[in-house]
BAKOL-801376 format. One record per residue: y, z, x of N, C-alpha, C, O in turn; residue in three letters; residue number from 1. Coordinates in steps of 0.1 Angstrom, whole numbers. Layout:
<pts>
    n.py    n.pz    n.px   ca.py   ca.pz   ca.px    c.py    c.pz    c.px    o.py    o.pz    o.px   code   pos
       Y       Z       X       Y       Z       X       Y       Z       X       Y       Z       X    ALA   NUM
...
</pts>
This chain:
<pts>
    n.py    n.pz    n.px   ca.py   ca.pz   ca.px    c.py    c.pz    c.px    o.py    o.pz    o.px   code   pos
    -371     131     242    -357     129     243    -354     116     236    -344     113     230    UNK     1
    -363     107     237    -359      94     231    -358      93     218    -350      85     213    UNK     2
    -366     101     209    -365     105     194    -351     110     190    -345     106     180    UNK     3
    -348     121     199    -335     128     197    -322     117     197    -313     118     189    UNK     4
    -323     108     208    -312      99     210    -313      88     200    -303      82     197    UNK     5
    -324      85     194    -326      76     182    -319      82     169    -311      76     162    UNK     6
    -322      95     167    -317     101     155    -302     104     156    -295     103     146    UNK     7
    -299     106     168    -282     108     169    -275      95     168    -265      95     162    UNK     8
    -282      84     174    -275      70     171    -274      68     157    -263      65     152    UNK     9
    -287      70     150    -286      66     136    -276      74     128    -272      70     117    UNK    10
    -273      84     131    -263      94     123    -250      89     127    -241      88     118    UNK    11
    -247      86     141    -235      80     143    -231      66     137    -219      64     133    UNK    12
    -239      59     135    -240      45     131    -238      46     113    -230      38     107    UNK    13
    -245      56     108    -243      59      93    -229      63      91    -222      57      82    UNK    14
    -224      73      99    -213      78      98    -201      67      99    -191      68      92    UNK    15
    -203      59     108    -194      47     111    -194      39      99    -183      36      95    UNK    16
    -205      35      93    -204      27      82    -198      35      68    -192      28      59    UNK    17
    -200      44      67    -193      53      58    -180      54      59    -173      53      48    UNK    18
    -174      56      71    -158      54      74    -153      41      70    -144      39      62    UNK    19
    -161      31      76    -157      16      71    -156      15      58    -145      11      53    UNK    20
    -166      17      50    -167      18      36    -153      24      29    -147      17      22    UNK    21
    -150      37      31    -140      44      28    -128      37      30    -120      35      21    UNK    22
    -126      32      41    -112      25      46    -114      13      39    -102       8      36    UNK    23
    -123       5      35    -121      -6      27    -117      -3      12    -108      -9       6    UNK    24
    -125       7       8    -121      12      -7    -106      16      -7     -98      12     -17    UNK    25
    -102      23       3     -88      29       4     -78      16       4     -67      18      -2    UNK    26
     -81       6       9     -72      -3      11     -72     -14      -2     -63     -22      -4    UNK    27
     -82     -12     -10     -82     -21     -23     -69     -20     -31     -64     -30     -35    UNK    28
     -65      -8     -34     -53      -6     -43     -40     -11     -35     -31     -16     -40    UNK    29
     -40      -9     -23     -30     -13     -14     -29     -27     -16     -18     -32     -21    UNK    30
     -40     -35     -13     -39     -50     -17     -37     -54     -30     -30     -64     -32    UNK    31
     -42     -47     -39     -38     -48     -53     -25     -49     -57     -20     -57     -65    UNK    32
     -19     -38     -51      -4     -37     -56       4     -48     -47      14     -53     -53    UNK    33
       2     -52     -35       8     -62     -27       5     -75     -34      14     -83     -36    UNK    34
      -7     -78     -36     -11     -92     -44      -3     -93     -56       3    -104     -59    UNK    35
      -2     -82     -65       2     -82     -77      16     -85     -75      20     -94     -82    UNK    36
      25     -78     -66      40     -80     -64      41     -95     -60      49    -102     -65    UNK    37
      32    -102     -50      35    -115     -45      33    -124     -58      41    -134     -58    UNK    38
      24    -124     -67      21    -132     -77      29    -129     -90      27    -135    -100    UNK    39
      40    -118     -88      49    -115    -100      40    -108    -112      44    -109    -124    UNK    40
      29    -103    -109      19     -99    -120      22     -82    -118      14     -75    -112    UNK    41
      34     -77    -124      35     -65    -125      25     -54    -131      25     -43    -128    UNK    42
      16     -59    -140       6     -54    -147      -4     -48    -135      -7     -37    -133    UNK    43
      -7     -59    -128     -19     -55    -116     -13     -49    -108     -20     -40    -103    UNK    44
      -1     -50    -102       5     -42     -92       6     -26     -95       2     -16     -89    UNK    45
      12     -27    -108      14     -11    -113       0      -2    -115      -1      10    -114    UNK    46
     -10     -11    -117     -23      -6    -121     -28       3    -108     -35      13    -108    UNK    47
     -24      -3     -97     -27       4     -85     -21      17     -81     -24      23     -71    UNK    48
     -10      21     -90      -2      33     -88     -10      45     -99     -15      42    -109    UNK    49
      -8      56     -92     -11      67    -100       1      72    -111      13      71    -108    UNK    50
      -2      76    -120       8      79    -133      21      85    -127      32      81    -129    UNK    51
      17      96    -117      27     103    -109      26      98     -96      15      97     -90    UNK    52
      39      94     -90      41      88     -77      54      91     -72      62      96     -80    UNK    53
      57      89     -58      68      92     -51      70      79     -42      62      76     -34    UNK    54
      81      72     -44      84      62     -36     100      63     -30     110      67     -35    UNK    55
      99      58     -18     112      55     -10     112      41      -6     102      36      -1    UNK    56
     122      34      -8     125      20      -4     137      17       0     145      26       1    UNK    57
     143       5       2     156       2      10     167      -1       0     178      -5       4    UNK    58
     165       0     -14     176      -5     -23     177       8     -33     168      16     -36    UNK    59
     190       7     -37     194      19     -47     184      20     -58     178      10     -62    UNK    60
     181      33     -64     187      44     -58     179      50     -47     180      62     -46    UNK    61
     171      43     -39     163      46     -27     151      55     -31     141      55     -23    UNK    62
     151      63     -41     137      69     -44     135      71     -58     145      72     -66    UNK    63
     121      71     -61     119      72     -74     104      81     -73      95      80     -65    UNK    64
     105      91     -85      94     100     -84      90     104     -98      97     102    -108    UNK    65
      79     109    -100      74     115    -112      65     103    -119      60      92    -115    UNK    66
      66     108    -133      59      97    -141      66      83    -143      78      82    -147    UNK    67
      57      72    -141      63      59    -141      72      56    -131      82      49    -132    UNK    68
      68      62    -119      78      60    -108      76      46    -102      86      39     -98    UNK    69
      64      41    -103      61      26     -99      67      16    -107      73       7    -102    UNK    70
      67      18    -121      74       9    -130      89      10    -131      95       0    -135    UNK    71
      95      21    -126     110      23    -127     112      18    -114     123      13    -113    UNK    72
     106      18    -102     108       9     -90     108      -5     -93     117     -12     -89    UNK    73
      98      -8    -101      98     -24    -103     110     -28    -110     116     -38    -106    UNK    74
     115     -21    -119     127     -23    -127     139     -25    -118     148     -34    -119    UNK    75
     139     -14    -109     151     -14    -100     150     -24     -90     161     -28     -85    UNK    76
     138     -28     -85     136     -40     -76     142     -54     -83     151     -61     -77    UNK    77
     137     -57     -95     141     -68    -101     156     -67    -104     162     -78    -105    UNK    78
     164     -56    -106     178     -55    -110     184     -58     -96     194     -65     -95    UNK    79
     178     -52     -85     186     -53     -73     185     -69     -67     193     -75     -61    UNK    80
     174     -73     -69     170     -89     -64     179     -97     -73     184    -107     -67    UNK    81
     182     -96     -86     191    -104     -94     205    -102     -88     211    -112     -85    UNK    82
     211     -89     -86     223     -86     -82     225     -94     -66     236     -98     -62    UNK    83
     215     -94     -61     218     -99     -46     210    -113     -44     208    -116     -33    UNK    84
     207    -120     -54     203    -135     -52     191    -137     -46     189    -147     -39    UNK    85
     180    -127     -47     169    -127     -41     156    -131     -51     154    -126     -62    UNK    86
     150    -142     -45     140    -147     -53     128    -148     -44     130    -146     -32    UNK    87
     116    -152     -49     103    -156     -41     100    -145     -32      94    -148     -21    UNK    88
     102    -134     -33      98    -123     -26      81    -121     -23      73    -117     -31    UNK    89
      79    -124     -11      63    -121      -6      62    -111       5      68    -111      16    UNK    90
      54    -102       3      49     -93      14      37     -96      20      28     -99      13    UNK    91
      37     -96      33      22     -96      40      22     -86      46      31     -80      52    UNK    92
       9     -81      45       5     -66      52      -6     -71      63     -15     -79      61    UNK    93
      -2     -65      75     -10     -68      87     -22     -56      87     -22     -48      78    UNK    94
     -31     -56      98     -42     -47     100     -36     -33     100     -26     -30     107    UNK    95
     -42     -25      92     -37     -11      91     -37      -4     106     -47      -4     113    UNK    96
     -25       2     108     -26      10     121     -33      25     119     -40      30     128    UNK    97
     -32      31     107     -40      41     105     -46      40      90     -40      35      81    UNK    98
     -59      45      89     -64      48      74     -72      61      76     -83      61      80    UNK    99
     -65      71      73     -72      85      74     -76      89      60     -68      90      51    UNK   100
     -91      92      59     -95      96      47    -101     111      48    -109     114      57    UNK   101
     -97     120      40    -102     133      40    -106     137      26     -98     141      18    UNK   102
    -119     135      22    -121     139      10    -117     129       1    -119     117       4    UNK   103
    -110     133     -11    -104     125     -20     -88     121     -17     -81     116     -26    UNK   104
     -84     123      -4     -70     120      -2     -70     111      12     -77     113      21    UNK   105
     -61     101      10     -59      92      21     -45      91      24     -35      93      17    UNK   106
     -44      86      38     -29      83      44     -32      69      51     -41      67      59    UNK   107
     -22      58      48     -23      47      52     -11      43      58       0      45      52    UNK   108
     -12      36      71       1      30      77      -1      14      80     -10      11      89    UNK   109
       6       6      74       5      -8      76      18     -16      81      28     -12      76    UNK   110
      17     -25      90      27     -32      93      28     -42      81      18     -46      74    UNK   111
      42     -46      79      44     -56      69      56     -66      73      64     -64      82    UNK   112
      56     -76      66      65     -86      67      71     -89      53      63     -93      44    UNK   113
      82     -89      50      90     -92      35      97    -107      38     107    -108      46    UNK   114
      92    -117      33      99    -130      33     104    -133      18      98    -131       7    UNK   115
     117    -138      18     124    -142       5     134    -152       6     138    -155      17    UNK   116
     138    -156      -4     151    -165      -5     162    -155     -10     160    -148     -19    UNK   117
     174    -156      -3     185    -151      -6     197    -161      -8     201    -166       1    UNK   118
     201    -163     -19     211    -173     -24     204    -186     -18     211    -194     -11    UNK   119
     192    -188     -20     186    -203     -15     182    -205       0     177    -215       4    UNK   120
     186    -194       7     184    -193      20     171    -185      26     171    -173      23    UNK   121
     162    -189      34     151    -181      38     155    -168      46     163    -168      55    UNK   122
     149    -158      43     151    -145      51     137    -139      53     128    -140      44    UNK   123
     136    -133      65     124    -127      68     125    -113      75     131    -113      86    UNK   124
     121    -103      69     120     -88      74     108     -87      81      98     -85      74    UNK   125
     107     -89      95      96     -88     102      93     -73     109     103     -66     110    UNK   126
      83     -69     113      80     -56     120      86     -45     112      93     -36     117    UNK   127
      82     -46      98      85     -34      89      73     -28      88      63     -34      92    UNK   128
      71     -14      82      62      -7      80      61      -1      65      71       3      59    UNK   129
      48      -1      60      46       7      47      38      18      49      27      17      54    UNK   130
      42      30      45      32      41      46      29      46      32      38      48      24    UNK   131
      17      47      29      11      52      17       1      65      16      -5      68      26    UNK   132
       1      73       4      -7      83       3     -15      79     -10      -9      75     -20    UNK   133
     -29      80      -9     -37      77     -21     -45      90     -24     -45     100     -17    UNK   134
     -50      89     -36     -60      98     -44     -71      93     -49     -69      83     -57    UNK   135
     -82      97     -47     -94      93     -54     -97     101     -65     -98     113     -63    UNK   136
     -99      96     -77    -103     102     -90    -116      95     -96    -123      87     -90    UNK   137
    -118      98    -108    -129      92    -112    -127      76    -114    -135      67    -114    UNK   138
    -113      74    -117    -110      59    -118    -109      50    -105    -107      38    -105    UNK   139
    -111      59     -94    -110      52     -80     -99      57     -73     -94      67     -78    UNK   140
     -94      51     -62     -82      54     -54     -71      47     -61     -72      35     -66    UNK   141
     -59      55     -61     -46      51     -67     -37      56     -57     -39      66     -50    UNK   142
     -25      47     -56     -15      50     -48      -7      62     -54      -5      63     -66    UNK   143
      -3      72     -45       5      83     -52      19      85     -46      29      90     -52    UNK   144
      19      79     -34      32      78     -26      34      66     -18      24      61     -14    UNK   145
      44      60     -16      46      51      -5      61      49      -3      70      51     -11    UNK   146
      62      45      11      77      44      15      75      29      24      65      24      28    UNK   147
      89      24      25      91      13      30     100      13      41     111      18      39    UNK   148
      98       9      52     107      10      64     110      -3      71     102      -7      78    UNK   149
     122      -9      69     123     -22      75     127     -20      90     132     -10      94    UNK   150
     125     -30      98     128     -29     112     142     -33     117     146     -32     128    UNK   151
</pts>
């Protein structure tokens, strides 16, 4: 009985370690995208996105999809920011609420805060949420879709 308990405990611990590793790997492109955005490094941010993606966000035209969706979103973000006097945008990602991995597909829900200057005055969108899907290919995990929901 003791040997069976040891074997089962070892299996559970190994499975837990594999899940933790999968979760960390899935979060790498999420952090890469956010870090790139925060540093104004579009190349790094966009490298986290799959060629084909789907995005829903809080500014017009509100959705982008297909080839180059992430770069088209970035162009629209910059145009909207300029139009509305928004500068110094920084997104902070909290501890994920969900990181569900099934094979080469993942679903992630993270709380977020978006802080920026609008016409020189500080603004902070707290308690927002970002939901993402990712796909794992030979190149690793990439973002295939994301949506932003402000509180």
